[in-house]
C-alpha positions, 0 to 999 in steps of 0.5 A, a space after each residue: 594069387 597063389 603064386 604070391 603066397 609063400 605059405 601056399 607055395 610051400 604047401 604046393 611044393 610038398 604036394 609036388 614031391 609026391 606027384 613029381 611036378 615042378 610046381 613053380 614052373 607050372 604056375 609060371 606058365 599061367 596067365 595072371 588073373 586078378 583076384 576076385 572075392 567070393 564073398 557076397 553082399 547081403 540082400 534086403 528084399 522089400 515086401 518080402 511076404 508078397 508073391 514077388 518078394 517071397 520068390 526073391 527071398 528064395 532065389 537069393 537064399 538058393 544062390 548063397 546070399 544072406 537075405 533080410 526081408 521086410 514085413 509089417 511084423 518084425 518076427 514074421 514066422 513065414 520068413 524065419 522058416 525060409 531062412 530069411 531074417 525079418 525086419 519090421 518095416 513100414 513101406 514108404 517111411 524113410 526112417 523105417 527104410 533107413 533102419 532096415 538098411 542099417 540092420 541088413 548092411 553086411 561086411 561086403 555091402 548090401 543089394 536091395 531088391 525094391 518094390 512099391 505097394 499100390 494097395 498100401 497107397 490106396 492106389 493113388 499114384 502120388 502116394 505110390 511115387 512118394 513110397 518109392 522116393 522115400 526108399 530110394 533116398 534112404 538107399 542113396 544115403 546108405 550108399 548101398 551097392 546096388 538097387 534092383 527095382 521091380 517095376 512093371 512091363 509097359 509102364 512107359 507106354 500105358 496111359 497116365 490114368 493107369 496108376 498101378 502101372 504108370 506109378 512104376 515109371 515115375 519111381 524108375 525116373 526118380 531112381 535114375 536121377 539120384 545117382 545110385 551106385 548101381 541100378 537095374 530095373 526089371 519090368 515083369 509082364 503078367 505073372 502066372 501066379 495071378 491065377 492062384 491068389 487066395 488072398 485076393 479072392 481068386 484061389 485056383 479051384 479044381 476045374 477052374 481058372 480065373 483072371 481079369 483078362 478076356 479069354 482070347 487076349 494074347 498076353 505075355 507071361 512070366 513066373 515070379 520065380 524066374 524074375 527072381 532068378 533074373 534078379 540074382 543074375 543081375 546081382 551077380 554081375 552088377 557092373 554089367 547090368 548097371 543102368 539097364 532095363 530088362 523086360 521079364 517075359 518067358 512066353 506069350 499065351 491067351 488065358 484059354 491056352 493057360 487053361 489047356 495047360 492046366 488041364 494037361 498038368 492036372 488031369 482035369 478038364 479046366 474052364 476059363 472065366 473072367 474073375 470079375 466083370 468089368 462093370 463090377 470092377 469099375 465100381 469095386 476096384 476102379 484102379 484095376 478096371 483102368 488096367 484091364 481096359 488098357 490091357 484088353 481094349 488097347 493091348 500093348 505090343 507083346 514083349 520080346 522074350 529073347 533078352 530075358 530068356 538069354 539070362 534065364 534060358 530055362 524060364 517056364 511056360 504055362 505047361 512047366 509052371 502048372 506042372 511045378 505048381 502041382 496042386 490046387 489051392 486047397 492042397 489037392 495034388 494034381 493027378 495027370 492022366 498017363 497017355 499010352 504010347 
């Protein structure tokens, strides 16, 4: 491309006089490489204030993208502090989605990191699917460059009554049918971050680790940060990833093994316990009860981590996750013991 530009060629000839190089002869031996713009499309992260949304915003920002994020509050300070441009949004509302897309659209197009919110739909599958349908239709009409849908692992094999997971499969099917310019589906397994969720009454307290699963249940795990880095890699190569589904898993471990990793990272003995009994879960959070029964009594096969690790080779396991976390929910910093050699 430089060879075709007279201004660049003239400048290079001046440099050649100093270094005594035949500039044009050098360029004549180079193979032709088609020009590729370094300009990036904008990115819209739906549900940018959730744990997966926050991670996606940070990863795309770190990769040099201009990032917009949706929230109920159009002037969300947490997004602004992260360098994300907030957009007021009502999830599942097509007009609201169309408005967000119009605001976020950039001169080089738009990539949408899409998610659904079962809680906002009162965990009713039909309502969750309606959320996805409205947002996908708006993406189609806005002619966005690419949609990256954050789905859920095992949604294709879980029973239909596990609505919080099975609804993701139905949204996937809708997205695949409408003919988007590019679609990639990410299916994350259990998030490490689930063990530290103060907003869901499960803060990571000193010496304690809690989750919904039984202590010895072998599960597949991944961090939201690594899923977000996979999303960036997918956006960077949209053509290659178009039409593909990627299960996002970095490792397999039991909750007891997570507790041991947390103990090593924090320097404090850690005990694992189930956050809430299945009896209480049945009466208080029935949709989660169905999910827990599925995962604990009829566990799906463990995820194959190899494809994900080929894309994100330094994805963290339990030890690395807790080391990076570095503190309890109350802000107290971990103090791992130094082991003498």
